[in-house]
N, C-alpha and C positions, 0 to 999 in steps of 0.2 A: 883729476876731476875738476880742479879749479879752472883750468884752461878751457874745458868744455863749457862750464858755467859762464865764463866770460864771453866766449864765442856765442853762446846762446843768447846772452843779453844784447850783444851787438846786433845779432840777427833780429831779435825782437824790436829793438829800438829803430833799426833801419826800416823794418816792415811797417811800424807805426808811422814813421815819418812819410814814407812813400804812400801809404794808404791815405794819409791826410791830404797829400798833394794830388791824389788820383781823382780829383773832382775839378771840373773846369772852373767853377766859381772860386774855390779855395786856392787853386793854382794862380788865378788872376790876382786875388788879394795878396798872396804871398809875393808875387812879382812886383806888385805896386809897392809893398812894404820894402822890398829889396831896393827899389829905386829911391825910396824915401831916405834910406841910409839909417845910421844909428839914431838919429833924432826921432825917427818914427813918424806916426801920423795919427791925429785924433780920429776916433771912431766915426764921428759925424762926417768928416772929410772923406774917409774911406767909403762910407755909405753913398755920398754924393758922387764921387768919382766912379764908383762901381755901379751906380744906379740900382742899388740893392736895398730892399726894405730892411729897416733896423733889426727886426727879429731874425731874418734870414742871415744877415751879416753877423749878428751875435752868435748864432749857432755855428757858422763857419769859423769865426774867430776862436770859439771855444774848442773846436776840433783841432785847429792849428796849434793852439796853446797847449792842449792836452798831449799833443805829439812832441811838445817841446820846441817847436819851430819858431814861435813868437812869444814875446813877453808883453805885459801890460803894466802901465804905471798911471797913477792919478796925477793930474796937473790941474789944480783948481777944480773946476766942474767937468773937465774933460778926462777921458781915458785915452792914453796914448799907447798905440801898439807899435812894436818894432820887431824886426827879425832877430832871432837868437843866433847870431853868427857863429858862435862856438859850436852849437849843435849842428848847424849846416856844414861847418868844416868837418866835424866828426862823421857826418853822413857821407860827404864826398870822399873823405879819406877811406872809409869803410868800403865804399863802392869801387874805389880805384886801388885798394890795397894790394891785390895780386894781379894788377893790370898787365895784360898783353904777354904774359909768360916770359917776361924779361926782354921783350922786343920793344925798345923805347920808341922806335919810329912809328909804332901804332898809336902811342899815347901823345906823341909830340904835338899833334893838332890841338889836343885838349889843353895843353900848357899854353899854347899861343892864345887860345880863347880867354883863359883866365888872365893872362898878361895884358890882353887888349882891353878888357873891361875894368881893370882895377887901376 
């Protein structure tokens, strides 16, 4: 029974993450934060780069944060948002867990993409 609960939690977490990313604006914010790296980016700068109203940005950041995909921290008067890379790694691992039925040639292009960008 414990295995079923763990699997259920993985499915629930993955669904929440994918749901949060299934919106054009949130996906663009997430990709912007990925490009920013571990240092993250202040909310005001995200708003300017995305040309998004602060209240809309705040709602989108809250959804991404609620899904565990981003974190926030205060730095003086600014709030800095950054990708929660551990959660993203867990999501990608879950999605690829049983990849390709053991046929590594199917997944090989994915590995090359990861190696190219990192």
